[in-house]
C-alpha positions in Angstrom: -0.1 0.1 0.1 1.5 3.0 -1.3 2.5 5.5 1.5 -0.4 8.4 2.5 0.6 12.0 1.0 1.3 14.3 4.1 -0.5 17.7 3.9 0.6 21.0 5.1 0.3 23.1 8.1 -3.1 25.0 8.0 -4.9 27.8 10.4 -7.6 25.2 11.2 -5.2 23.0 12.7 -5.4 25.4 15.9 -8.8 23.7 16.5 -7.3 19.9 16.3 -3.9 20.7 18.4 -4.2 19.9 22.1 -1.8 21.8 24.4 0.1 20.4 27.5 1.2 22.2 30.5 1.8 21.7 34.3 3.7 18.9 34.6 4.1 17.6 38.2 5.6 14.4 39.7 4.0 12.7 42.4 6.0 12.5 45.4 7.1 8.8 45.4 8.0 9.4 41.6 5.4 6.7 40.4 3.1 9.1 38.4 3.1 12.3 36.4 -0.2 14.8 36.2 -0.5 17.4 33.6 -3.1 19.7 32.3 -4.4 19.3 28.5 -6.2 22.0 26.7 -8.6 21.4 23.6 -10.3 23.9 21.5 -14.2 23.5 20.8 -14.5 24.1 17.0 -18.3 25.0 17.3 -17.7 27.5 20.3 -14.1 28.3 19.8 -14.1 27.9 24.0 -10.8 26.5 25.4 -11.3 23.6 28.1 -8.8 21.6 29.8 -8.8 18.3 32.0 -6.1 16.7 34.0 -4.1 13.6 32.9 -2.1 10.9 34.7 1.0 9.4 33.2 3.2 6.5 35.0 6.6 7.4 35.4 7.8 4.0 34.3 6.1 4.9 30.9 2.8 3.5 29.7 -0.3 4.9 28.3 -1.6 8.1 29.8 -5.5 8.2 31.5 -7.6 11.0 31.4 -8.1 12.3 35.3 -10.6 14.5 35.2 -13.7 14.9 32.9 -16.2 17.7 31.5 -16.2 20.8 29.6 -14.6 22.9 32.0 -11.3 24.5 32.8 -9.0 22.1 35.3 -5.6 23.6 36.1 -2.7 24.1 38.6 -2.6 20.5 39.9 -0.5 20.3 43.1 0.2 16.5 44.7 -0.3 16.0 48.5 2.5 15.5 50.3 1.7 12.0 50.9 0.6 11.6 47.1 -3.1 10.4 48.0 -4.6 13.4 46.9 -4.9 16.2 44.3 -5.7 19.8 44.6 -6.2 21.8 41.6 -8.6 24.9 40.4 -11.5 24.1 38.3 -14.3 26.1 36.8 -16.9 23.5 36.8 -20.1 24.5 38.0 -18.8 28.3 38.5 -21.5 30.1 36.2 -18.8 32.5 35.3 -17.4 32.9 38.4 -13.3 32.5 39.0 -12.1 28.8 39.3 -12.0 27.5 43.2 -9.9 24.9 44.6 -10.8 21.3 44.3 -9.7 17.9 45.8 -9.5 14.7 44.2 -8.4 11.4 46.0 -5.8 9.8 43.5 -6.9 6.2 43.9 -10.4 7.3 42.5 -13.4 9.2 43.0 -15.2 12.3 42.4 -13.6 15.7 42.7 -15.1 17.7 45.9 -15.1 21.5 45.8 -13.4 22.7 48.4 -13.8 26.8 48.7 -16.3 29.2 47.7 -14.2 32.5 47.3 -15.3 35.4 45.2 -12.0 36.2 43.9 -9.2 35.0 41.5 -7.2 32.2 43.4 -3.6 31.0 42.3 -3.3 27.9 44.2 0.5 27.6 45.4 0.1 24.1 47.4 -0.1 22.3 50.4 1.5 23.3 54.0 4.2 20.6 55.4 1.8 19.1 57.6 -0.7 19.0 54.9 -3.5 20.1 56.8 -4.0 23.7 54.8 -3.4 25.0 51.2 -1.5 28.0 50.4 -2.7 30.3 48.0 -3.1 33.6 46.9 -6.2 35.7 46.3 -7.6 38.8 44.2 -11.2 39.4 45.6 -13.7 40.3 43.2 -14.5 44.3 42.9 -17.5 45.5 45.3 -19.2 46.7 42.2 -18.4 43.5 40.0 -20.1 41.7 43.0 -23.3 43.7 43.1 -23.5 43.1 39.5 -23.7 39.8 39.8 -26.4 40.3 42.3 -28.5 42.7 40.4 -30.1 41.5 37.0 -30.5 44.9 35.5 -26.9 46.1 36.6 -25.8 42.5 35.4 -27.4 43.3 31.8 -26.4 47.0 31.5 -22.9 45.7 32.5 -19.7 48.3 33.2 -20.8 51.8 32.5 -18.0 53.8 33.9 -14.4 53.1 35.1 -12.6 55.1 37.7 -8.6 54.2 38.2 -6.5 56.1 40.4 -3.5 53.5 39.9 -1.0 53.9 36.8 -1.2 50.2 35.9 -4.6 49.5 35.0 -4.7 47.4 32.1 -3.0 44.2 31.0 -2.8 42.5 27.8 -4.4 39.1 27.6 -6.6 40.3 30.8 -8.2 43.8 29.9 -9.1 46.2 32.5 -7.8 44.9 36.1 -10.0 45.1 39.1 -9.1 47.3 41.9 -8.7 44.9 44.6 -5.1 43.6 45.3 -3.6 40.2 45.7 -3.2 38.8 49.2 -2.0 35.6 50.7 -4.7 33.1 52.0 -4.6 29.6 53.6 -7.4 27.4 53.1 -8.1 24.4 55.4 -7.9 21.1 53.5 -10.6 19.6 55.2 -13.4 22.1 55.4 -12.8 24.7 52.8 -12.4 27.6 55.1 -10.3 30.3 54.1 -8.4 32.6 56.2 -6.9 36.2 54.9 -3.2 36.5 56.1 -2.6 40.1 54.4 -4.4 42.8 53.3 -4.0 46.1 52.0 -5.5 48.8 49.1 -2.2 49.4 47.4 0.1 46.3 47.8 0.1 43.0 46.3 1.8 40.1 47.8 3.3 37.2 45.5 5.1 34.0 45.6 4.4 33.0 49.2 6.2 29.7 50.0 6.2 27.7 53.3 9.3 27.1 55.5 9.8 23.5 55.8 8.6 23.3 59.4 5.6 25.2 58.5 6.2 27.9 61.0 6.6 30.7 58.5 5.8 32.1 55.2 7.6 33.9 53.2 6.7 36.3 50.4 7.5 39.3 47.6 5.7 42.6 47.9 6.5 46.1 46.8 5.6 48.2 49.8 6.3 51.6 48.0 3.4 54.3 48.5 3.1 53.8 44.4 4.3 50.3 43.5 3.0 50.7 39.9 5.5 53.9 39.7 8.5 52.0 41.4 8.3 48.2 40.0 12.0 47.5 40.9 11.2 48.1 44.9 10.4 44.6 45.7 11.2 43.0 49.1 11.2 39.8 50.6 9.3 39.4 53.7 8.8 36.6 56.6 5.8 36.2 58.6 4.3 33.7 60.7 2.3 30.9 59.1 -1.2 31.6 61.0 -0.4 35.6 59.9 1.1 38.5 61.8 3.3 41.5 61.3 5.9 40.8 58.8 9.6 41.2 58.8 11.5 42.4 55.7 14.8 40.8 54.8 17.5 43.3 53.2 18.3 42.7 49.4 19.2 44.8 46.7 16.6 46.8 44.6 15.5 45.2 42.2 12.4 42.7 40.5 12.2 39.5 42.4 10.2 36.2 42.1 10.1 32.7 42.9 11.1 32.0 46.4 12.3 29.0 48.0 13.2 27.6 51.5 16.4 25.6 51.9 15.9 22.1 53.4 17.0 23.3 56.8 14.8 26.6 56.5 17.8 28.9 57.2 18.2 30.2 53.6 15.9 31.5 50.9 16.8 31.2 47.0 14.8 33.5 44.9 15.0 34.7 41.2 16.0 38.3 40.5 17.9 41.3 39.1 19.7 44.3 40.8 19.4 47.7 40.1 16.3 50.4 39.1 15.1 50.3 35.6 17.8 48.5 34.4 15.5 46.2 32.0 19.1 44.6 30.3 20.1 43.2 33.7 19.9 39.4 33.9 17.5 37.7 35.9 19.8 35.8 38.2 19.9 33.1 41.0 20.0 34.7 44.7 20.3 33.4 48.2 19.8 35.6 51.2 19.8 34.3 55.0 16.3 34.2 56.7 18.1 35.3 59.9 19.5 38.6 57.8 23.2 37.8 59.4 24.4 38.2 55.7 23.9 40.0 52.6 22.1 38.6 49.7 24.6 36.9 47.2 24.3 36.7 43.5 25.3 33.0 42.7 25.2 33.0 39.0 26.7 36.7 38.1 30.2 35.5 37.1 28.4 33.0 34.7 26.5 35.7 32.9 23.2 33.5 32.8 19.9 34.8 32.8 17.8 32.5 34.9 14.3 32.3 33.5 12.4 30.1 31.0 12.2 33.0 28.0 11.6 30.9 25.0 8.8 32.7 22.6 5.9 30.7 21.1 2.4 30.8 20.4 1.8 27.3 21.6 2.3 26.6 25.6 4.6 28.9 27.0 7.6 27.3 29.2 6.8 28.2 32.7 9.8 29.6 35.0 9.4 27.9 38.5 11.1 28.4 41.6 14.6 27.0 42.0 14.7 23.7 43.6 17.2 23.0 46.4 18.9 19.6 46.7 17.9 17.6 49.7 21.2 17.9 51.5 20.9 22.0 51.1 24.3 22.0 49.4 23.2 22.8 45.9 20.0 24.4 43.9 18.4 23.6 40.5 17.3 26.4 38.1 16.5 27.1 34.7 18.4 29.4 32.3 17.8 30.9 28.9 20.6 29.8 26.5 20.8 30.3 22.7 17.2 29.8 21.9 16.8 26.8 24.6 16.0 26.7 28.2 18.2 24.5 30.3 18.5 23.1 33.5 21.8 23.8 35.6 22.7 22.7 39.1 25.0 25.1 41.2 26.8 24.8 44.7 25.6 27.4 47.2 29.1 29.0 47.1 28.6 29.6 43.7 31.8 28.0 42.5 30.9 24.8 40.7 27.9 24.7 38.2 27.0 21.8 35.9 24.5 21.3 33.5 21.6 18.6 34.1 19.5 19.1 30.8 20.8 20.8 27.8 20.2 22.7 24.7 17.7 21.6 22.2 14.2 22.7 23.4 12.4 24.9 25.8 12.1 23.5 29.5 9.1 24.5 32.2 7.8 23.3 35.1 10.4 21.1 36.6 9.3 18.8 39.4 11.2 16.4 41.6 10.0 13.4 43.3 10.6 13.5 47.2 14.1 11.6 46.9 15.2 13.5 43.9 16.0 10.4 41.6 13.7 11.7 38.9 12.8 15.0 37.7 9.7 15.4 35.2 9.3 18.3 33.0 7.7 20.5 30.3 10.0 20.3 26.8 8.9 21.8 23.8 11.1 21.5 20.5 11.2 22.9 17.5 9.1 20.4 15.1 6.7 19.0 18.1 4.5 20.4 20.5 5.3 20.4 24.3 5.3 17.1 25.5 6.0 15.7 29.6 9.5 14.1 29.7 11.4 12.3 32.5 14.7 12.1 33.4 16.6 9.9 35.8 19.0 12.0 37.8 22.5 10.5 37.4 21.7 9.0 34.0 21.4 10.1 30.6 18.2 8.5 29.5 15.0 10.7 28.7 11.7 9.1 28.8 9.1 10.6 26.6 6.1 10.1 28.8 3.5 11.9 26.1 2.8 12.2 22.4 0.2 14.8 22.3 -0.7 15.7 19.0 1.4 12.5 17.2 -1.6 11.9 14.5 -1.4 15.3 13.7 2.4 15.4 13.0 2.2 12.1 11.2 -0.1 13.6 8.9 1.4 16.9 8.2 4.5 17.5 6.3 6.4 20.3 8.1 9.1 22.8 6.9 12.6 22.2 6.9 14.4 24.9 9.5 17.9 25.9 9.3 19.9 27.5 12.4 22.3 29.9 11.2 24.9 32.0 13.3 26.5 35.6 11.7 28.2 38.5 12.4 26.5 41.4 13.6 27.3 45.0 12.8 30.1 45.1 15.5 31.2 41.9 14.8 29.1 40.4 17.4 27.6 36.7 17.1 24.0 36.4 16.4 21.7 33.7 16.2 19.0 32.9 13.7 16.5 30.3 11.8 15.2 30.3 8.5 12.6 28.1 7.7 11.7 26.9 4.3 8.4 26.1 2.5 7.6 22.3 2.3 9.2 20.8 -1.2 11.5 24.2 -1.5 12.8 24.3 -4.6 16.6 26.4 -4.5 16.4 27.4 -8.1 13.1 29.4 -7.4 12.1 32.5 -6.1 10.0 32.6 -2.9 8.6 35.6 -1.0 9.7 35.8 2.6 8.7 37.1 5.8 10.7 38.5 8.5 9.5 37.8 12.0 10.7 40.3 14.7 10.2 39.8 18.5 8.9 42.3 21.4 10.3 42.7 24.5 12.6 43.1 23.4 14.3 40.8 26.3 13.3 37.6 25.5 14.5 35.4 22.7 13.0 33.4 19.6 14.1 29.7 19.6 13.8 25.9 19.6 10.1 26.0 20.1 7.3 25.2 18.1 5.5 27.9 16.4 2.3 27.4 14.3 2.1 30.9 13.1 5.6 30.3 11.5 4.8 27.0 10.0 1.7 28.1 8.6 3.5 31.3 6.4 5.8 28.7 5.5 3.5 26.1 4.3 2.0 28.8 2.5 5.0 29.6 0.2 6.9 31.8 2.1 10.5 31.6 3.6 10.1 33.0 7.1 13.3 34.0 8.9 13.6 35.0 12.5 16.5 36.1 15.0 17.6 37.3 18.2 19.0 40.8 17.5 20.8 42.4 20.2 18.9 43.1 22.9 17.6 39.3 23.3 18.3 37.1 26.1 20.3 34.0 25.8 23.7 35.8 25.1 24.7 37.3 27.9 24.1 40.7 29.6 26.3 42.7 27.3 24.2 41.3 24.6 21.1 42.6 26.3 22.6 45.8 27.2 23.7 46.7 23.8 20.3 48.3 22.9 19.7 50.3 26.0 18.5 53.7 25.6 19.3 52.8 21.5 16.6 50.6 20.7 16.9 51.3 16.8 20.7 51.3 16.8 22.2 47.9 16.4 19.4 46.1 15.0 18.8 49.1 12.5 22.5 49.4 11.6 22.9 45.3 10.8 19.5 45.7 8.8 20.9 48.9 6.4 23.9 46.7 5.8 21.9 43.5 4.8 20.1 46.3 2.1 
């Protein structure tokens, strides 16, 4: 039987392709849970459910069902229960925390909070869930209760803050994001922080469960001074927070050391210096020493910055080794996101997972013998992968969209390195139409990314494949200012956005 002729990529394929995210390994290392999103072609609504796959390999099985959004799966410390967010039976209101036994049973709605919940995880004793909540505005709640006002909708907006709207979200509510604890048995929530001006983000429990660390900008006008993030420590049941001394600069992704004496975080140093690398830092919880930048001398940007139109690689908090002597972290390198390990003295760094694709949602089993992670490449949508630490074998746990990729002929991609205007090495890619004939002339599309402090790279882009499949030569590059090539490379356009890049285009013409 002759082989079936493969077709080219189309715009309508976006209805077919499913999107994987939230890859999390169970504490015992036996299973991996992930979120799988699909699109209903008729309504164009997006739905997602949770799936589970054995770490040793085997067929994934659907774990939650229904036309809703299930997300943010978090294993209990004993691995018997999954907490997650779900919009099921929400009637248009924000998703709520649900619990489901791993050995089978119905999901139980735990919370009924009038606000947007970001689920962080379980307390060390397994009795509570840590989350952040941004309550619904009073006027929004009032509209929900009054059919006439609900039908009329928003008739006026009044803002007193600089940051009032966001791409992909729209107009922001007036309420701020604060830290909550939710009883895992009763669902009763307790708000631990408050304030009409400040947000609290990236909360995390200390290993003994007695304290919570978080990040907050406590200036009088946080929107005007975005680099004035500070790290705070407070009692786990709430109380006055204590500020740690750290350099001025944006901060995120807190992580306690196993003994609770140190905090690792991702951050930059300086005000309005957007070209600066995001680095891996550690700071003692008792404030006895200044914060230390572990990755400065390696000139790394410690984030999962790779642009795609199909499932972002999530930057996750640094992960301490069980002995507290080293830390695992992500870094953007040459169009990829890699996983590295560094000792807490900052003297020795090794590569755990190298270049080749975009790596996100890294999670380890309790013994740290296995690491599960989100991984996307140039010619495949993101999948769940697993690696045995101490070995080189990578296990592909999922093959999402396998039938799709078997049916289409993807364009060929060629990686190129070339010299910039000042002799700097620059990286880019050329995507050729299927059945490309080098003796013919083709129209071309030059893709330019924004930011500009981010990177194109080795990650599936439906848009690029679609254009190439329609007869265009598509080329894209990381010009000066992009991430993944060191801080000097990023700084080159600081105060001169149209400088190095445009001068190079002039030379090409």
